Backbone bond lengths (Angstrom), bond angles and torsions (degrees), N, CA, C in turn:
res aa  C-N    CA-C-N  psi(-1)  N-CA   C-N-CA  omega(-1)  CA-C   N-CA-C  phi
1 X - - - 1.467 - - 1.536 108.07 -
2 X 1.333 116.39 132.07 1.471 120.92 -175.35 1.524 110.30 -73.58
3 X 1.368 115.70 159.15 1.475 119.37 176.11 1.523 112.79 -55.70
4 X 1.344 117.41 -38.79 1.459 120.41 -178.90 1.527 110.65 -64.74
5 X 1.332 116.00 -45.14 1.464 120.10 178.58 1.533 110.51 -59.73
6 X 1.346 115.45 -45.02 1.453 119.76 179.07 1.520 111.62 -61.60
7 X 1.323 116.01 -43.38 1.465 119.57 -176.24 1.506 110.45 -66.67
8 X 1.305 117.58 -42.63 1.487 120.77 179.44 1.538 109.02 -62.87
9 X 1.331 116.62 -42.93 1.460 119.32 177.96 1.527 111.56 -60.05
10 X 1.320 116.48 -41.55 1.456 120.77 176.97 1.531 111.57 -63.93
11 X 1.333 116.36 -42.04 1.464 120.62 179.99 1.536 110.71 -63.87
12 X 1.345 115.78 -42.76 1.469 119.75 178.73 1.518 109.75 -61.04
13 X 1.340 116.52 -44.56 1.452 120.03 179.55 1.524 111.78 -61.11
14 X 1.335 116.15 -40.91 1.460 120.74 179.71 1.542 110.81 -65.30
15 X 1.323 116.89 -42.50 1.470 120.05 179.76 1.527 109.80 -66.16
16 X 1.307 117.47 -41.18 1.474 118.97 179.01 1.517 111.71 -65.18
17 X 1.330 116.79 -35.04 1.451 119.74 175.77 1.526 111.00 -65.52
18 X 1.318 116.59 -40.27 1.460 120.93 176.97 1.527 110.42 -63.21
19 X 1.315 116.38 -38.15 1.467 120.59 176.99 1.536 110.19 -62.80
20 X 1.329 115.90 -45.53 1.475 119.09 179.10 1.522 111.18 -61.58
21 X 1.314 116.72 -41.29 1.467 119.75 -178.84 1.521 110.80 -66.54
22 X 1.341 116.96 -42.37 1.470 120.21 179.68 1.521 110.09 -65.44
23 X 1.328 116.67 -38.08 1.458 119.48 177.18 1.511 111.36 -63.13
24 X 1.331 116.28 -42.07 1.470 119.74 179.42 1.520 110.89 -63.02
25 X 1.318 116.94 -41.14 1.471 119.89 179.86 1.527 111.82 -62.70
26 X 1.340 117.04 -30.05 1.471 120.60 -178.37 1.523 112.09 -102.11
27 X 1.354 116.23 12.32 1.467 122.42 175.65 1.533 110.55 58.46
28 X 1.331 114.40 46.08 1.458 120.77 179.23 1.510 109.80 -123.48
29 X 1.332 115.83 164.63 1.465 121.16 177.37 1.533 109.60 -87.16
30 X 1.313 120.59 127.38 1.458 120.93 -179.30 1.520 112.92 -60.99
31 X 1.330 117.37 -28.63 1.467 119.54 -179.70 1.517 112.57 -70.19
32 X 1.330 118.06 -11.09 1.454 121.59 176.16 1.520 113.25 -87.15
33 X 1.330 116.46 0.41 1.466 121.73 -178.56 1.518 108.19 -115.30
34 X 1.327 116.72 123.24 1.448 123.16 -173.94 1.539 110.11 -101.99
35 X 1.323 115.16 127.10 1.452 120.84 175.42 1.520 109.73 -86.41
36 X 1.332 116.04 117.10 1.458 121.46 173.77 1.534 105.98 -99.56
37 X 1.318 116.87 110.72 1.469 121.40 -178.63 1.517 109.23 -81.98
38 X 1.305 116.60 115.06 1.467 121.01 -175.70 1.522 108.41 -85.57
39 X 1.320 115.25 116.89 1.475 121.59 -170.92 1.525 112.42 -108.75
40 X 1.321 118.18 18.26 1.460 120.78 -169.63 1.515 113.54 -69.21
41 X 1.321 119.30 -19.60 1.460 120.33 -176.29 1.522 113.09 -105.22
42 X 1.304 117.77 5.12 1.471 120.31 -172.40 1.529 111.58 -125.93
43 X 1.327 113.91 162.61 1.460 120.40 -179.76 1.511 113.36 -91.21
44 X 1.311 114.59 -176.03 1.479 121.61 -173.43 1.534 110.45 -63.50
45 X 1.327 119.14 -39.10 1.466 118.86 -177.26 1.516 111.93 -63.35
46 X 1.334 116.44 -41.43 1.472 119.29 177.35 1.511 110.98 -65.74
47 X 1.331 116.85 -37.34 1.472 120.00 178.22 1.513 110.79 -65.08
48 X 1.348 115.61 -40.40 1.469 119.36 176.23 1.526 110.54 -57.91
49 X 1.340 115.92 -39.50 1.457 119.72 178.36 1.514 111.64 -64.10
50 X 1.331 116.50 -39.20 1.462 120.30 176.22 1.527 111.03 -60.04
51 X 1.320 115.89 -45.76 1.468 120.08 -178.91 1.524 109.96 -62.97
52 X 1.340 116.00 -42.89 1.473 119.43 178.18 1.504 111.81 -61.90
53 X 1.350 115.94 -28.84 1.482 119.53 178.93 1.527 112.12 -85.49
54 X 1.305 117.15 5.36 1.462 120.86 174.12 1.503 116.02 98.14
55 X 1.340 117.31 8.24 1.480 120.50 176.64 1.518 109.35 -89.18
56 X 1.308 117.27 106.05 1.454 121.36 -179.38 1.505 114.19 -107.21
57 X 1.333 116.69 -6.87 1.464 121.73 174.62 1.530 107.96 -105.60
58 X 1.336 115.64 112.37 1.456 121.38 -175.71 1.519 110.25 -116.70
59 X 1.326 116.38 140.06 1.462 121.51 -178.11 1.501 112.01 -116.82
60 X 1.326 115.77 137.38 1.469 123.45 174.86 1.499 109.61 -129.14
61 X 1.335 115.91 146.48 1.447 119.88 -179.17 1.528 113.24 -105.51
62 X 1.344 117.28 -12.39 1.471 121.75 179.28 1.535 108.50 -114.76
63 X 1.337 117.36 122.76 1.469 119.43 -177.51 1.523 113.42 -55.69
64 X 1.343 117.75 -43.54 1.452 119.36 -175.68 1.533 111.19 -61.49
65 X 1.338 116.55 -40.54 1.470 119.24 178.37 1.522 110.53 -66.79
66 X 1.307 116.23 -39.29 1.471 119.47 178.72 1.524 109.82 -59.95
67 X 1.350 117.09 -46.93 1.477 119.50 -179.85 1.517 110.48 -57.17
68 X 1.326 117.30 -49.27 1.458 121.34 -175.76 1.510 111.91 -62.48
69 X 1.325 116.06 -47.52 1.464 120.17 -177.16 1.523 110.63 -69.53
70 X 1.311 117.06 -39.68 1.474 119.31 179.86 1.530 110.92 -64.16
71 X 1.334 116.96 -38.71 1.461 120.18 177.16 1.529 111.17 -63.58
72 X 1.339 116.44 -42.29 1.455 120.33 -178.26 1.518 112.54 -70.60
73 X 1.319 116.42 -26.22 1.467 120.64 -177.33 1.534 111.98 -110.91
74 X 1.329 115.01 24.88 1.463 119.76 -174.00 1.541 112.78 -60.42
75 X 1.315 117.27 -25.36 1.467 120.18 -179.07 1.519 113.49 -89.85
76 X 1.323 115.87 -3.68 1.463 119.94 -178.20 1.534 110.63 -92.87
77 X 1.343 117.42 154.34 1.480 120.77 -177.93 1.530 110.87 -79.80
78 X 1.332 115.85 74.97 1.452 121.28 -174.37 1.523 110.15 -120.03
79 X 1.345 115.84 138.89 1.463 122.45 171.18 1.529 106.30 -110.31
80 X 1.310 116.92 121.75 1.463 120.91 -175.84 1.518 110.98 -94.41
81 X 1.336 114.97 140.06 1.465 122.38 178.63 1.535 108.08 -121.80
82 X 1.313 116.26 127.29 1.460 120.29 175.01 1.522 106.34 -90.46
83 X 1.344 116.61 110.59 1.456 120.50 -172.43 1.528 113.11 -107.13
84 X 1.348 117.34 -10.31 1.450 120.96 -179.83 1.512 112.35 -103.96
85 X 1.303 114.91 176.73 1.466 120.16 178.80 1.523 111.14 -59.51
86 X 1.329 115.54 130.97 1.470 121.07 -179.50 1.526 109.01 -111.64
87 X 1.320 116.30 114.93 1.463 119.86 174.49 1.503 109.98 -70.96
88 X 1.327 115.55 146.49 1.457 119.29 -175.33 1.531 111.48 -62.78
89 X 1.326 117.44 -32.46 1.479 118.20 -178.88 1.517 113.24 -75.28
90 X 1.332 118.06 -4.55 1.462 121.22 175.03 1.527 112.04 -109.22
91 X 1.313 116.39 0.03 1.469 119.59 -174.82 1.525 112.17 -68.30
92 X 1.330 117.38 -41.15 1.463 120.00 -175.32 1.531 111.84 -61.23
93 X 1.293 116.89 -38.00 1.471 120.36 -179.63 1.529 111.31 -80.15
94 X 1.308 117.01 -24.75 1.466 120.86 -176.41 1.516 112.91 -81.98
95 X 1.305 118.25 -40.97 1.477 121.36 -170.28 1.521 113.56 -56.95
96 X 1.341 119.68 -38.93 1.479 116.72 -178.10 1.523 113.88 -62.65
97 X 1.337 117.90 -20.81 1.443 120.70 -175.37 1.524 113.41 -91.32
98 X 1.319 118.63 -20.27 1.486 119.02 -166.33 1.523 112.56 -103.91
99 X 1.318 114.91 148.34 1.449 122.46 171.71 1.516 112.67 -91.04
100 X 1.329 116.18 -27.36 1.474 119.04 -179.02 1.523 109.36 -152.57
101 X 1.335 114.86 131.91 1.452 122.48 171.77 1.527 108.09 -96.60
102 X 1.333 116.34 110.68 1.466 120.75 -178.40 1.533 111.48 -78.27
103 X 1.310 117.69 -25.25 1.459 122.86 -166.32 1.520 114.04 -106.82
104 X 1.319 116.57 53.46 1.462 120.22 171.83 1.512 109.03 -75.47
105 X 1.353 115.25 87.42 1.470 119.53 -165.42 1.539 115.83 -109.14
106 X 1.346 117.20 3.68 1.466 119.12 177.17 1.520 109.64 -157.90
107 X 1.311 116.01 154.86 1.463 119.54 177.60 1.505 110.74 -64.19
108 X 1.338 118.35 -37.57 1.446 120.35 -178.79 1.541 110.77 -63.97
109 X 1.318 117.56 -38.80 1.449 119.46 176.67 1.535 111.37 -67.33
110 X 1.311 117.21 -44.63 1.455 120.84 179.34 1.534 111.04 -60.68
111 X 1.314 116.60 -40.65 1.459 119.98 176.52 1.525 111.83 -63.32
112 X 1.323 116.34 -42.36 1.468 120.09 179.71 1.518 111.94 -65.87
113 X 1.337 116.85 -42.96 1.458 120.66 178.60 1.510 110.23 -63.89
114 X 1.324 117.57 -42.98 1.469 120.73 177.25 1.523 110.71 -58.74
115 X 1.304 117.55 -46.36 1.473 121.18 -179.47 1.523 111.88 -60.09
116 X 1.343 116.57 -42.59 1.448 120.44 -179.71 1.540 110.53 -68.02
117 X 1.327 115.55 -42.91 1.465 120.10 -179.09 1.521 110.81 -62.72
118 X 1.305 117.64 -43.86 1.456 120.50 179.63 1.533 110.34 -63.47
119 X 1.345 116.57 -43.87 1.455 121.26 -178.51 1.520 112.66 -64.37
120 X 1.332 116.14 -27.59 1.449 120.49 -178.61 1.533 112.61 -105.11
121 X 1.330 115.93 13.41 1.469 122.56 172.86 1.522 112.13 56.95
122 X 1.327 115.32 50.11 1.455 120.43 176.77 1.514 110.10 -141.23
123 X 1.332 114.59 171.49 1.459 122.20 173.96 1.519 107.48 -116.54
124 X 1.306 117.08 132.34 1.454 121.71 177.21 1.519 110.41 -104.39
125 X 1.339 116.68 119.31 1.449 121.07 174.41 1.507 108.74 -76.73
126 X 1.350 116.50 134.28 1.464 120.74 -173.51 1.521 110.27 -143.53
127 X 1.322 115.27 147.66 1.460 122.30 170.10 1.527 108.51 -108.22
128 X 1.293 117.26 146.26 1.458 121.83 176.86 1.524 108.34 -89.66
129 X 1.352 114.70 120.76 1.461 119.35 179.87 1.506 110.93 -81.56
130 X 1.334 115.91 129.42 1.457 121.86 -177.12 1.530 108.57 -118.06
131 X 1.308 115.58 132.31 1.473 120.52 178.44 1.532 107.83 -89.29
132 X 1.335 115.35 77.81 1.448 120.57 -174.61 1.538 112.41 -72.43
133 X 1.335 115.93 -23.94 1.466 118.66 -176.41 1.518 112.80 -82.89
134 X 1.351 117.16 -17.02 1.446 120.04 -176.46 1.517 113.48 76.36
135 X 1.322 118.23 10.51 1.451 123.37 -179.99 1.512 108.56 -70.23
136 X 1.322 117.58 120.60 1.467 121.94 -176.29 1.514 112.44 -65.15
137 X 1.328 118.05 -21.24 1.460 120.49 -178.78 1.532 113.02 -82.97
138 X 1.326 116.59 -7.19 1.472 119.97 -176.97 1.535 110.90 -95.01
139 X 1.323 113.90 150.58 1.468 119.78 172.27 1.515 109.43 -81.83
140 X 1.327 115.97 170.92 1.451 120.33 173.94 1.519 112.87 118.61
141 X 1.315 114.80 163.38 1.455 122.85 179.03 1.526 109.83 -80.84
142 X 1.315 115.79 149.96 1.458 120.06 166.70 1.523 107.79 -71.97
143 X 1.314 115.62 150.63 1.474 120.25 -174.57 1.529 111.45 -55.40
144 X 1.352 116.61 -38.27 1.470 118.36 -177.02 1.526 112.59 -72.38
145 X 1.333 118.15 -12.32 1.449 121.01 178.99 1.530 112.37 -86.50
146 X 1.326 117.42 -20.67 1.442 119.70 -171.97 1.529 114.79 -63.20
147 X 1.341 121.24 -38.68 1.478 118.54 178.06 1.531 113.03 -56.78
148 X 1.323 116.83 -40.28 1.472 119.21 -179.14 1.521 111.50 -70.58
149 X 1.330 116.06 -30.02 1.477 119.77 176.47 1.531 109.26 -67.73
150 X 1.305 115.97 -47.85 1.465 119.14 -179.66 1.526 111.52 -63.71
151 X 1.328 116.49 -32.16 1.471 119.53 179.44 1.525 111.53 -62.34
152 X 1.308 117.47 -22.17 1.464 121.66 -179.92 1.526 113.41 -85.76
153 X 1.316 117.56 -4.96 1.469 120.81 -176.84 1.528 113.78 -52.71
154 X 1.351 119.65 -39.15 1.466 117.68 178.98 1.520 113.98 -62.88
155 X 1.338 117.08 -19.31 1.462 121.35 178.92 1.524 112.84 -84.57
156 X 1.329 116.54 -5.57 1.466 121.02 -176.56 1.524 109.72 -119.51
157 X 1.346 117.71 77.55 1.470 119.78 -177.27 1.525 114.37 -66.55
158 X 1.334 117.52 -15.57 1.466 119.99 178.35 1.514 114.61 -85.53
159 X 1.334 116.43 -5.45 1.456 121.15 -178.24 1.534 111.44 -111.67
160 X 1.320 115.27 148.41 1.452 121.28 170.40 1.532 105.62 -127.88
161 X 1.319 116.09 105.34 1.461 120.41 -178.83 1.520 109.56 -80.21
162 X 1.336 115.36 119.53 1.463 119.69 -170.12 1.523 113.67 -115.95
163 X 1.335 117.31 4.68 1.448 118.69 178.50 1.486 112.73 156.53
164 X 1.331 115.63 -160.75 1.461 123.11 -175.59 1.522 109.53 -126.76
165 X 1.332 114.38 155.07 1.474 121.36 177.23 1.521 108.49 -134.37
166 X 1.339 115.49 147.29 1.467 119.74 176.81 1.511 109.52 -157.40
167 X 1.330 114.64 159.97 1.462 123.34 172.25 1.518 108.61 -120.38
168 X 1.328 116.23 143.51 1.440 119.99 175.27 1.538 109.40 -70.48
169 X 1.309 116.99 162.72 1.457 120.88 178.72 1.526 110.29 -59.36
170 X 1.327 116.52 148.95 1.457 121.21 -179.12 1.535 110.55 -61.25
171 X 1.318 114.98 138.15 1.461 119.72 172.62 1.488 115.93 77.54
172 X 1.331 117.87 9.05 1.468 119.31 -179.09 1.512 111.00 -82.29
173 X 1.307 116.03 149.00 1.463 121.62 171.43 1.534 107.86 -80.60
174 X 1.353 115.96 160.62 1.479 118.69 -175.92 1.509 114.37 -50.59
175 X 1.308 117.84 -44.89 1.456 118.56 -176.64 1.540 111.56 -70.46
176 X 1.356 115.85 -27.60 1.459 118.20 173.78 1.513 110.95 -71.83
177 X 1.346 116.07 -36.08 1.460 120.96 178.42 1.525 111.67 -65.89
178 X 1.320 116.52 -25.61 1.482 119.67 -177.56 1.527 111.13 -55.27
179 X 1.333 117.26 -36.40 1.467 120.44 179.91 1.532 110.95 -59.80
180 X 1.326 116.95 -43.78 1.454 120.33 179.74 1.510 111.95 -67.10
181 X 1.329 116.73 -41.49 1.464 120.23 179.68 1.551 110.28 -65.74
182 X 1.304 116.63 -41.37 1.458 119.85 177.72 1.511 110.96 -62.59
183 X 1.339 116.43 -37.78 1.467 119.61 179.88 1.516 110.77 -63.80
184 X 1.334 118.21 -38.82 1.462 120.12 178.96 1.514 111.59 -66.72
185 X 1.354 115.77 -42.39 1.469 118.66 177.73 1.522 111.29 -62.86
186 X 1.306 117.45 -43.03 1.459 121.22 -179.73 1.527 110.91 -64.63
187 X 1.330 116.56 -37.72 1.474 119.62 176.16 1.512 109.86 -62.79
188 X 1.342 117.14 -47.13 1.469 120.41 178.51 1.519 110.93 -56.56
189 X 1.339 115.99 -44.87 1.457 119.25 -177.67 1.540 111.79 -62.94
190 X 1.326 116.50 -37.56 1.473 119.88 177.12 1.518 111.51 -66.98
191 X 1.316 116.56 -37.16 1.452 121.82 -175.80 1.541 112.97 -72.65
192 X 1.319 115.89 -23.50 1.477 118.79 -175.22 1.526 111.72 -57.17
193 X 1.302 116.88 -35.22 1.467 119.99 -176.04 1.528 113.19 -74.41
194 X 1.333 117.09 -25.53 1.472 119.66 -172.17 1.511 115.10 -114.63
195 X 1.326 117.41 -7.57 1.480 119.55 -176.43 1.519 110.81 -68.05
196 X 1.335 117.91 145.16 1.471 120.96 176.89 1.524 110.25 -59.89
197 X 1.310 115.27 158.90 1.459 120.28 -178.08 1.531 111.90 -63.29
198 X 1.331 117.39 -23.32 1.461 120.78 178.70 1.532 113.19 -71.17
199 X 1.315 116.77 -15.21 1.472 122.22 -176.42 1.531 109.89 -98.37
200 X 1.325 115.83 129.58 1.461 121.27 175.62 1.516 108.11 -121.51
201 X 1.314 116.10 106.60 1.464 120.91 -174.29 1.524 110.49 -90.43
202 X 1.331 115.56 62.51 1.464 119.99 -174.17 1.533 112.51 -87.90
203 X 1.334 118.08 -20.30 1.455 119.05 -173.44 1.509 113.09 -118.47
204 X 1.327 113.83 142.49 1.455 122.91 168.26 1.518 106.78 -122.38
205 X 1.324 117.65 109.88 1.448 123.17 179.23 1.520 107.56 -95.28
206 X 1.324 116.94 106.99 1.471 119.58 -178.22 1.530 108.20 -162.96
207 X 1.322 113.95 149.30 1.456 120.77 -178.96 1.506 112.21 100.75
208 X 1.361 115.44 132.72 1.443 122.47 178.42 1.540 109.56 -126.40
209 X 1.314 118.22 -165.41 1.464 120.42 -171.96 1.516 113.70 -52.83
210 X 1.315 116.82 -40.58 1.445 119.94 -174.30 1.530 115.69 -83.71
211 X 1.316 116.58 -13.80 1.480 117.42 -172.91 1.528 113.42 -143.54
212 X 1.344 117.89 16.26 1.459 117.82 -175.21 1.527 113.91 -66.58
213 X 1.328 117.47 -28.22 1.458 119.11 178.99 1.527 110.89 -66.21
214 X 1.312 117.33 -43.76 1.451 121.64 175.50 1.521 110.34 -61.89
215 X 1.335 117.30 -40.93 1.456 120.95 179.25 1.530 110.92 -59.89
216 X 1.334 115.95 -41.65 1.477 119.50 178.23 1.513 110.21 -63.39
217 X 1.312 115.99 -42.71 1.467 119.37 179.33 1.527 112.04 -61.03
218 X 1.333 116.09 -25.59 1.468 120.99 179.35 1.517 113.32 -98.13
219 X 1.351 117.56 4.99 1.467 119.16 170.34 1.495 117.14 116.36
220 X 1.336 118.55 5.91 1.467 119.48 179.75 1.531 110.85 -58.67
221 X 1.335 115.52 138.16 1.448 121.15 170.74 1.524 111.59 -106.32
222 X 1.328 115.97 -13.59 1.467 122.28 175.14 1.520 108.75 -136.62
223 X 1.326 117.10 130.71 1.459 121.37 175.28 1.518 108.58 -119.83
224 X 1.341 115.75 137.68 1.460 121.38 -173.68 1.537 107.52 -106.49
225 X 1.322 116.51 98.77 1.461 122.45 -170.78 1.517 110.77 -113.35
226 X 1.315 116.70 125.60 1.465 121.19 179.27 1.488 113.73 -119.77
227 X 1.331 118.30 -76.92 1.463 122.06 -171.25 1.517 113.38 -57.89
228 X 1.304 118.27 -33.97 1.492 120.37 179.48 1.520 113.10 -62.53
229 X 1.319 116.58 -21.82 1.447 120.84 -179.01 1.531 112.84 -85.03
230 X 1.345 115.89 -13.20 1.468 120.31 -174.44 1.519 112.41 -119.24
231 X 1.294 118.40 11.49 1.471 121.18 179.17 1.524 109.46 -58.88
232 X 1.342 114.78 135.43 1.461 119.33 177.90 1.497 115.80 79.49
233 X 1.333 117.64 9.84 1.470 121.49 176.85 1.522 108.52 -115.70
234 X 1.317 115.61 168.17 1.449 121.16 177.04 1.517 111.36 -101.44
235 X 1.328 117.44 11.30 1.466 121.60 -174.81 1.524 110.37 -70.49
């Protein structure tokens, strides 16, 4: 086994241990928290090492990279997650590869994805991206817009809305990010009472390498971890 393979396996084990500890601190079950290994900065060999280490949920933020990597790893037991902004003109080629679209960030995109899903006789699982930090450079709905988006779910038979996604403000420390993560959880909790029956708000996708433990403490069910998995490698 190569040093890179060993190091990635060690990193995965360390991250999973951190997930277990954060779950224990928040009185949650670690098996209810899904590690999405973000592979956007690494090549196929490093991704193979992730899969060998038990990471079967992989996240990409650029559609073209997702297509290429998914094609190369088509025989591997991988579930792909689109975690970055998806342009509508790339949706048709992206949807067949992904298990979950984290970045449902506009009505126009949701409409386009629904149309493609219906035309291809499938259901696309999607999270609604919320700009909880108020950062103008980020995609996503404002919190006050989300109820009206969810109200349209019955009109989108090709979509299955399964939760919310958010990123903390750029450059924040973990404890500063906690405010944004708590805001997403509180929004989800408020929406539970009024969301249409077609909507299942089971997932909160939030937290990255620098703040995923705080995100778990605030209710994350999916954490998107990249750089922490590749520390000490040249990938």
